[in-house]
N, C-alpha and C positions, 0 to 999 in steps of 0.2 A: 609617650603618646604617639611621637611623629615615626618611630619605629615601628608601630602598629599599623600607621597609615600607610607606611612606605611600601610596608609590607604586603597588605592589601590591594597596592596599585600592582602590586609585581603577580600577585597570583589572578587581578583581573586581566591583565594582560596576555596570563597565560589561558585563562578561561575563554578569552574574544579568540585566541586563535584556534581554540578547541571548535567554539561556536563558528568560525569562519568557514569549516569544514563540514557543516551539515547543509542539507539540502531539502528541497519538497519537489517531487516528481508526478506530474500527471498523466496520463494513458488513457487513451480514449480508442476504441475500434471502430474501423471502416467498415460498413456504415458504423455511426456513434450508436444508433439505434438495435443493431443488429437486426435487422430487415423488421423490424415491430415483432421480434419473436414470436413467429409465426408456428401455429402449432402444430403443423405438418415436419416441423425439424427441430435438430438441436443441433447446439454451436459449439465449438471450442474457441478460444481466442486466444493467441499464444504472441508473447510480448519477448522482445528482444533487448537485454539492457545490461551493460556493464557497469557494475560499480565497485570494483575494486578497492579501493583505496576507503570504502565507506562500508558503514553497518547499518542496515535496515532498524528503525527503531520505532516504526509505526507504518500502518496501511489501512484504508477504507476504502472498500469497496461500496458504489453509490449508483442508483438509479434514479433517475429524475422524470415525474410524472408520469408514472406509469399507473396503467389500468387494462383491466379483463375488459374485453370486446362485449360480454355479457355476465350478467347475474349467475354465476354456475359455482358447483364446488371443483375446483380446479388447483394444480400448484404448477409454481417455477422451482425447480430446482437448481442450486448453485453450488459447484465445487470448486475449490483452490486445486491446480494440476501443476504436474511435473513435466516440463518439455513438452508441450504441445506443439502442434506445428505452427509456425509463426503466422500471425495474421489472423483475420475468421476465418473458420471453414465450417460451412453449415453440412448437416447429416440428415435424410430423411428418416423420418420413424414412421410418418402415417399417423399422427397422434396416437402413438403408444400406449400411453397411459401409465407409463412406471418412469423411473429414473434412469435414464442411460447411462447415467453415470454413477452408479450404484460401485462401490467398493474402488473405485478410482480417487486417487489423492484423497483430500481432505474435503468433507462435507463443509458448506459454509451456513445455510440455510435453504427450507423448504417454505416460499411465500403462497398465499393465496388472497385473493381481492374480496373483502369482505363485501364490496357495492357492486360490482362490474358494470359500471357508468361513468362517462367522461366528466361529470361534475366532480367526482370524488378521486380525484389523480393524488397518487402517493408519491413522496420524495423517500427512499430508501437507501440507508445508509448501514454498513456492516463494518465492525471497528474489527479487523482481524487479530489485531492485539487482545481486545477484552473478549475474543472468542480463544484463545489460545493456541492462534495460528501463527504467530510470527517466529517462533523456529522453525515451521514447516516451511514457509514462505521463505527465509533466509537459507533455508536448505536447498529447496526448490531454484532460486534465483543464482546458488553460486556459481552455478556454470553459464548465465549469461542469459538463459532464459525459463520464464515461467508463464503462468495464465490460468485461464479458467474455463469453465464449463459451464452451460446454460441449457436445461431442458424445459421448455414450456408444454404444460400439456392444455394450454390454451392459448390464444394469441393475445399478449400481453402489449399493448402500444405504450409507448413511452417516446421521451423525447432524445433522451442520452444515456450511456453507460460510461462510467469513469472509474480508475481506481487510482488514488493518491497514495504515494509512497513518500515516507520522511527517513532521512538517514541522517547518522551522525559521523563523526569521523573515527579513525579506527579505535579500538575499544581502549579504554585508559590504561589497560596494564599491557599496552605496547605503544607509548607516547610516538606520536611523529617527530621527527626532528625540528620541525619548526616550533611544535610546543616546547620543546628543549630548551630551542636558544631562546625564545621569548621568556623563559622562566628563569634561563641563566643570567640575561642582561638585567631582570628584574632583581634578582638577587645582588649581581655585581653592582647595582647601584646603590642597593641597601647599606652592602660593606664596605664602598667606599664613601657613604655620608659619614656611617658611624665612626671611620679611621679619623676623617677629617674635624669630627666634633671631638676626638679627643686633643 
């Protein structure tokens, strides 16, 4: 029984070393509401982020308290982009009525407000993992730059936009030296204990 307890302790130490390398990163554009997503414009938001020792394990795009300025049939197109210009870049489309990012990057969603009034503000949340976009995000972010495209075909007032990215350590197939050291110490302790018990 003691052998099992000691082995469990050694494994917990190793797992703790892996967990210590996990992280949560939150990014917000400037301006944080992308100028209330003016319907005469469309936007790219490029993010510079170096994460060479971490693997992206999750990502969620969020928009807080969003609503259309009036009740109408219109859409907000959202895409994951590879290598957009850093920061927020607005472009003019004079309310073009189509998705300016069609065929670019990976489509996330198209959202329409069914109400069109400030008493029905929505909080939107898109899990890129659930949408099958994590491999694309990892690929796009591998050079340190990734981002998003937003094309509102109406003015979508909102409080803020953000993306939250979670990471883990290097994949288990390539353990970090610190993890191996901790595991080695735990196993050495077990061996020493068993030798003394004899």
